[in-house]
N, C-alpha and C positions, 0 to 999 in steps of 0.2 A: 188741271181744272180750268185755270184762267185762259190758257191757250185754246182749249176746246170751246169755251164761251165766246172768246174773241173772234174765233173763226166763223161764227154764224153770220151769215149775210142778212142783215135786217133791211137793207135798202130795197131788196126785191119785193117786200110787202107794201111799200109806200104807195105805189100807184093804185092799189085796190082801196087802201084807206082814204086817199085823197079824192077818189071818185065818190065815196060815200059822204065824206065830211065837207067837201068843196072848199077846203082850206089847206094851208101849208101845215105839214105834220112832221113829227120826229118820233122815231121809235128808239127805246133804250132798254138795257138790262141792268138792274141794280142788284146788289147783294142784299142780305136780310136787313142790314143796318144802314143801307144807302150807299155802299161803295159801288162806283160805276165800273161795269165790266165791258159794256159794248154799247154802241150808239150808231144810228144811221147818219149822224153828222160826220163831217170830215174829221180826220184825226186831230187837226189843230183846234177844233171847236168842242172836243169831247170833255166837257166839264159840266157839273150840275148847274152852274150859273148861266152858261150859254144855252143849256137846254131849256131852263125854266125862265130865263130872262129876268132874274131877280138879283137883288144885292146880297141875298142870304145864300151862304154856301149850300145849306141843306134846307130848302124851303118846305120840304115835306117831312112830317113827323113820322118817320118810318116805323117806329116802335108802336105807334097807335093804329097802323094799318091792319086790316083784316081781309080775309078772302072776299068779304062782302063790300068793301070800299072800292067800288068800280069807277066812281066819278068824283073829281075834286076841282073846284074853281080856284086857280092860282091867282088870277087877276081878272080885270074886265076884258082883257084881250087874250088871255090864255086859259085853257082848261086842260085837265090831266085825267086820262083814263088809266086805271091800274088793274093788272091781272097777276094773281099769285101763281108761281110755277114751282114745281118740285121736280128737280132734274137728277138723272143718274140713278145708279143702284142705291146710293145713300139717301136719295130723296132730299138733296140739299135745296133750301128755299131761296128763290129769286123773285124779284118784282119786274114784270114786263110793263113798261110805261109807254103811253101814247100822249105826246104833247101836241096840242092843236093851237095854232096861232089864228085868232079870229079876225082876220083881215077883211074878209068878204061879207060874211053873215054870221049870225048866231047859230048855235047847234040846236036843232029842233029835237023834240022828244022822240020822234021816230028815228032821226039820225043817231041819237044817243043809244037807243035800243039796238040798232043795227051795228053801231060801232062796238058796243060791249060784246055782242055775239062774234063779230069779226075778230076782235082782240083775243077772245077765247080760242077761236079756230087757229089764229096765228100762234098762240101759246102751245097748242098741240103740235103744230108743225115744228116749232122751235125745239120742243122736247125731243122730237124724232131726229132733228138735225144734230142736236147735242149728243144723242146716243150714237148716231152715225159717226160724228167727229171723234168721239171717244174710241169707237171701234177702229176707225182708220188710224188714229194715233197709235193704238196698241199694235195694229198690224204693221205700221211703219217701223215701230221699235223692234217688233219681232223679226221683220224682214232684215233690219240692220244686224240683229244678232245672228240670224241664219246666214247672212252674207259673210260675217266673220267666221262662223263655223265652217261654211263651205270653203272659204279661203284657206282655212287651216287644213281641212280635209283634203282638198285638191292639192294643196302644197305638199301634204304628206304622201299622197298617191304619186305625185310627180317624182318624189324622192325615193319611192319604194325600192326600185332597182339599184339606185345609187347606194342607199343605206345597206341593202342586203349584201352588197359586194364588199363591204368594209367589215373589219373585225367587230365583235360584239360591243366592246367598250367604246370604240370610236363611233359606231353606228348609233348607240344610245346617246352618247355625248352630243353628236350632231343633231339628233332628233330634238333634244331639249333646247339646244341653241336655236334651231329653226323656229321653235314655238314661242320663244320669248317675244317675238314681234307681235304675236296675236294675244298673248296672255298678259294683262296688266297686273303683274304681281311683283312682290318684293323679292321672292325667291322661288325657284322651282328645283326640286330635288328628286332623285330616284335612288331607292335603296334596295339592294339585292342581298338578303340576309346570309345566304349560304356562302357567298364570297366576301361578305362584309364589305361590299362595294357600294360607295356613295358617290353619285355624280350630281353636281349642282351647278346652277347658273343664277347669277343675280339678275333680277328683272330690270325694267326700264323706268320704274316709278320712284326710284331713289329712296325706297324704304330701307331703314336700318334693321336688319334681322340678325340676331345672335345665332351663328351657326352651331355653336356648342349645344345650345338648348335644343335645336332641331335634331342634332345627331343623338343626343341623349334620349329624346322621345321616340325617334325612329327605331332605335335599338331596344327600347323599353316598352312604355305604355301603348304607343301607337301600334307596334308590331303585335303585341298581345291582343289588342282590340281587333286588329285585322284577322288574326288567326281564329278568333272567336266568331266574328260577325261576317267576314267575307263580303263586305259591302262598302259603298262609298260613304265617307264621313265628312259632313260639313259643319264647321263650328264658326259662327259669327259672334265674336265677343266685342265688348266695348270696355272702356276703362273702369266702368262702375261694376262690372261683373266679377263676382267672386268665383273663380274657377278652381280653387283649392280643394273643393269637395268632390270634384269630378276625377275620373281615372286619367284623363288627358290633361296633364298639368303643363300647358303651353300657353304663354301670354301673347298669342297672335290669333288672327283669323286664318283658318286653314280649310283646304279641301284635301282629303287623303283618299286615294283610290287604290284598290288592290290589283296587282298583277297575279293572275292565277295560272298554275301549271295545268296540264291536261287533266290531271287527277282531281283538280279543284283545290289543291293545297296552295299556300301563299308562295309565290315566286319573288315578289317584290312589292314595294309601295311607291306610288307617285304622290308627291306632296307639293301643293301650291300654298304659299304663305304670304300674308299681307299684314301690315301693322294694324293696330287697334283703331287708328284714325282713318284708315281707308274705308271705302264703301263696302257694304256687306257683299259676300259672294252670292251670286244669283243661281237660279236653276240652269241658266245658260252656261255659266262658268263651270258648273258641275258636268254638264254634257260635254263641254270642250275638254275637260280633264279626262273624262271617260274615253273620248275619241283618242286622245294622246296615249292613254293607258293601253287601248286596243293595239295601237301601232307598236308600242314598246313590247307588249306581250308577243306580237308576231315575230319581232326581231329575236326575242329570247327563245321562243318555242322552235323556230326553225333551226336552232343550234342545240336542241335537246332531243334525246331519244324518248319517244312517246311512251314506251313501256316502263323503262327504269327511271326516267326523268334525269338521267345523267347526261353529260354532253354526248352529242352524236359525232359522226366523222367530221362534219363541217366545223362544228364548234371546237373539236380537238385540234384540227389543222390550224385554226387561228391561234390557239394557245401555243402550239408548236412554233409557229412563225414568230410570235413574240419572244419565246424562249431562245430561239436561234439568234434573234437580233441582240438579246441581252448577252448571250454567250460571246458573240463577236465584238460587242461594244465594251463590256465590262469584265468579261472573263468569268462570270458567274457559272457555277456548275449545275447542269441539268442531266437527268437520266430518264430514259424512255423504257417503259416496261410493257410487254405485250403478253396477255394472258388468255388461255384457251381452256375451257372446261373439258375435262376428259370423259365424263359420263353423260353429257347432255343428250345426245341422240338416243341412248338407251332409255333414259327417263322419259323423254318426249314420246318415244314409240310405245312404251309400256303404259304410261298413265295419261298421254295426250298432251295437246298444246297448252291447256290451262295449267297443268302441272309444270310444264317447261317454262311458261311465262313466270310463274311464281318462283321457280328456282332462280331464274335470271335476276329477278327483283331482289331476292334475298342475298344472292352472291354479290351483286353490285353493292348492296348496303353493307355487307361484311367487309368488302375491300375498302370501301370509303371510310369505315370506322378506323381502319389502320393507318389512315393518311393524316397529314397535317393540313391546316386550313388552306395553305397556299398550293398544295398539291392538286393535280387535276386528274379526274377519272372520267372515262367515256366508255360507252358500249359501242364497239366498233363493227360488230356483225352479229350473226345469229347467236353464237355462244362465245364471242370474243370481246375482251375488254382491253383498254389501253390506259396507262397511268403515266403521268409526267411528274417527276420528283424534282424539287428545287432545293439546292443548297445541301445536298448529301455528299459525303465522301464515298469512296469506293467501298470501304468496309461497311459504312452505314447502309448503302444500297443493298449489299449482300444480306445484311441482317433484315432489312425491311422486306425484301423479296421472299426470304425464307419465312418470315413472320406471316406474310399473306398466304403462302403455300400451306403452312401449318394450320392456320385458322380455317381455311377452306377444307382441308383434309379432316379436321376434327369435327366439322359441321355435319350433322345428319339431317338430310332433307326428308320431311314427312309429308305425304299427301294421301288422303283417304285411307289412313291406317297402314299405308305402305311406307317403309323406311328405306332410304337409299344412302349409300356411301357417296361422298363427293370428293373430287380431286381436281387439280388444275395444273397445267403446264405453263411455265413462265420463261419468257425470253427477255434479257436485259441488254441494253446498249447505251453507251455514253453518247450524249449529244455533242458530236464533234463539230467545232466551228468551221472545219474545212469541208464538211459534207456538202455535196452539190445541191441537194434538195431535201425537202421534208420527206418525200417519197422514198429516198434512199435510206434515211434513218428508220422509217417505218418498216421498210423491207428488211433491214438488218435485224430489227427487233423481232419481226415475224419469223425470219429464218431461224433465229435462236430459239424461238418458241417451238417451231416445228421439230428442231433437233431434240429439245426436251421431251416432246411428245413421242417421237420415234424411239427414244431411248427408254420408253416405258411409262412416260407421263409422271405426274405428281412430283415434278422436280423443277429446279431452276437452272437455266443455262445462260452464262454470260457471253456476250458476243466478243470475239477476238478476230481480227481480220485474217490471222494466220491459221485459224482453227480449220483442220482438215474436214471435219463434219460440215462446217459452214460452207466450205468451198464447194461441196457437192450441190448446194442450193443456189450457187451463184448464177447458174443458167436461168433460173426463174427470174432472178433480179434483172438480168440482161433484157428481159422482155419489156420492161417498163418503157425504156426509151424507144425500143423497136416498135411497140404498138402505137405510141404517140406519133412517131415519125411516119408510120404506115397510114395513119389517119390523115395526117397533113398532106401526104403525097398521093392519097387515094389508091393505095395498094390493096385494099380489101375488095373482095368481089362477092356477089351473091350467087348461090346455087339453089336449085329447087329439087324436091323429091316428091314423087306422086303419092297421093293417098287415095287408095282405090275403094269405091263403094262396093259392098258385098251383097246388097239387096237388089233385086231385079227392078224395083220401082224407083231406084235412085240412079240418075245419070249425071249428077253434078261432078264437075272436075274440081279437084282439091289438091293443093300443093303446100308443103311446108318449105319456108325459105330458110336457108342455112348460110352462115358466114364462112368464108374462106379467106386465106391470105396468099397473095401472089408475091413470091420473092423476087430478087433482082434478076434471076435467070428466067423468070416466067413460070417457075414450078409452083404448084399449088401446095400450100402448107395446111395440114389438118388442124381444126380448132382444138384438138386434144393437146396440141403443143403450146397454144397461147392463151386459151380460155382460163385454165387454172391460175396462171400468173395474173391475168386481168381481174379475176375474182379476188385474188389474194391482195392485190394492191389497189383496189378501188377504181379500176378502169372500165368496168362493165357498163356503167351508165353512158360513157362516151361511145362505146361500141354500139350499144342499143340505139342511141340517137342516130348514129350513122346508118344502121340497118333500117330504121323506120323511115328516115328521109329518102334513102336510096330505093327501098322497096316500093314506097308509095309513088315515087317518080316513074319507076318501071311499070307499075300497075296502071298508072294513068295512060301510058302508051298502049298497054294491052287492051284496056277497056275502050280506048278511042278507036282501035281497029275492029273490035268486036263488041259493040254496045249491048247486044242481047245475050252475051255470054253468061254462063252460070258459074264461071270460075271463082273459087274461093281460095284465099291465101292465108297461111298461118305464119305469124311472126313471133319469135321467142323473146321473152323478157326476163331479165335477171332480177334477183331480189334487191340488189343495190339500186336499180333504176326506180322501181315503184316506191322505194323508201326515200328517194332523193327529192328534196324540196323543189317544186317547179316542174318535175318530170311529167306528172299527170297532165298539167296544163299544156305542156309542150306536145305531148302525144295527141291530145284532143284537138288542139289547134292544127296540127299537121294533117290529121284525118279529115277534118272539116274543110280545110283550105284545099285539099287535094281534089275534092269533088267526087271521090270514089264512093259508091254506095256503102255505108258503114257495115251493113250486114254481110258484105263480101270479105270482110277483114276479121280474122280470128287471131287473138293474142294467146300465146302459150306461156304457162308458168309451171315449173316443176312442183310436185307435191311437197318436197322438202322445203323449198323456198316459201311456199304459201303457208305451211304449218309454222315455220319459224317466225312469221310475222302475220299471224292469222287476221287480226283486226285490221291492220293496214292493208293487207291483201284484199280482204273483203270489201273495204271501203273503196279501194282503187278500182277493183273490178266493177263495182256497182256504178261508179261515176262514168267509167268508159262505156259500160253497157247502155247507159242512158242515152248516148248518141247513136246507138244501134249496133255497135261492134259485139263480137262474140268472144268467148273465152274457152280455152282448153286446159285441162289439168294434166300435165305430163308426168310420166313415171308413176302413175297411180297404182297403189298397192305396195309400194316400197316400205311404207311405215306400218307398224302393227296396229296403229289406231286410225288407219285411213278412213274407215267408214264413219267414225264418231264425229269427225269435223266436216265431212263432206256437205252436210246440210247447211253449213255456215258460209259456203262459197258459191256464189251465183255463176256457176260454169255451165257451158253448153255441151262440152265433149269431155269424156274421160279417156285418156290414152293409157292403156293397160301396160304396165311395166314390162319391157321386153325380156326381163329375167324369167318371167313366168311363161311368156309366149314361146320362146325358142326351145323350151324343153317340154312343150305341151303334149308331145306324142309319147315321151318316155316316162314322164312323171305325173302320176295321178293327182298328187296334191297340187301341182302347178296348174293342171287342167281345171281342177275344182276351183282354184283361185280365180282363174280367168272367167269361168262360168259365173261365179259369185259376183264378180265386179260387173259383168254384163247384165246380170239380173237386177242388181241395185241400180244400175244406170237406167234400165228400162222402167223400173218403178218410179224413178225420179224424173222421167221424161228426158233423159240425157242420151246422146249418141256416144257409142264406144268405138275406140280406134285401137287396134292391136299393133304394137311396134315389133320390130325384129322378125318380120315374116320373111323367112329365107327360102322357102320352097313351096311347091304346090300342095304337098301333104299337109303342112301346117295351115295353109290357106283353106283347104277343104275342111279341116277340123274346126276352124274358126267359123265357117259358114254354118256348120251343124249347130254350133253353140248359139249362133244368132248375132255375132258381133257385126256392127254396122260398117266399119271401114278397116282396111289393112294397109300397113306401110312397112317397107323393108326392102332389102336387096332383091328378094324374090318378086317384088312388085316393080321395082325400078330403082336404079342407083341415082344418087344426086347428080344433076347436070347443070351447066351454066344457065343462069336466068337472064 
């Protein structure tokens, strides 16, 4: 208030007043009981005595003044004009005074009337100035707050990539440390209940906070409050407040904000703490806490599977890296378990993807219930899980793996009145400190799981390096290093296969781009040999990135030579890629920066992949289609519930599974299937493409049915692009 009153420039009104009074004048602003706030005098002369030129500190009886007391004679040589002001939203009372030194002439009646009106006008202007100053002051304070918020926000954005590349604990720890510079608090803490993980940093304001009280509340009343309310909680207490009657029995000022999982359940709590003597937390503090919570939530979610809320591949890799470090430094025992559901595809095909999703959620929950708090579980793929056990003996691991197998086998999955038996194949491997990489350990566990499945499923297989069954799978494991080396040395090449339009009004050229590997002798290796290994060991995203980058570069050259061409190219995508954090942004950036018309680019995804991750697949497709690209659903019809989920996928083309196409002449059921898929496609406004078209007879039959495109060796073999 005082600063806003003092900021008003009274001197600018003096020239007008002196023109009317023809004498030396002084303007001043007094409070209700005579406290001086502002004056047109210099700062050295701002006192009532200097203003009124009397020996009395307060020559005016302020309490007796009223809105009608406009004129007072102070002495023979000085007169005083007074105007009552009510300023601001609170209408606080002030006195605007005009002191005139009668050095030249006396004030006439006409001058008095004019001066009273002029002072009233000046009062109106001062009220407007005051309101403006209040607004400007508020804006300045708000801008200061916004500046701090932006500093924090941009600081977090600058660190996003850095934090994302660190393991979860280190990333969250660094995030809190970075924010202590911007948050004037005694303590900042992050609590993740499922791991009983608490990360905290002491702030810079030297407040003494009892950490035990904080931990007790985080695990108790605060956690329960968050589970119930899912909202930010701000408590500003002072020493006189009795908080014993509230559910949050904590003797500090706090801001608590929830970290939410994708499902909306509580993933964690961010807590800012100050002593009771500190200033109250403001709405701006709340916003800053929520900005920080958003960033912490991103770090956690990018390491979690969206469907089951278990760790994803990235999060599990980080836990594996920490485990291997502990094995090598302290000799602690860890075991890796790989689990693969035996009946998932059957249930998914019969009852649809919603049933499949519910099965995965329930199985993940069942496995988790068999584990200790320090054990780690992740969903690794469509129907695959991984578990990291800490501190188990060999005998204990066998018992635990068998316990998990038995629980899953005893479980009966029910969906829409249908009951399904469930079973799981399990591979177990000891975390060997001499292992060359995490990938090697995962490969060993995966191989053991495959052996369990090939031996009939619903069993546990322990990995031994001398196991003859496991040696059969060593060839797949060899591909890990070979694929990585081939990517580094650019040994992969692109081929293209023609997709022929079957309607007379369509003359667009269309090709599918295919990846091949060139060995040391220059011979071409079929993808059948290396793609299964890449899928199994999580290398498909790397291959897809290479294909996208290489394909777009070659397409730029094609379109530069033929700007008016109607050429369209299809690029295959794996499920690992579109589920990988950052891949969607990478793809969109590559397409836009290439300058190629997006509608000339079509991305292919198999039906199996899309159904296994339907929600993510749909979101991914929608985001990429927004820039103008197209989508094709490959191997369509391979699942029994294909038509039920088709409406949920924003595709442009249906590629009819070649299994039906190649026997279309001999098998009436397969022909009916092709015809049905084509009719559904037409109803939905989609183009259809028949795969495995090997001869002219099949081609002719497809034309009769009305299929839009054909692809296969009968149309053209793959050729170098």
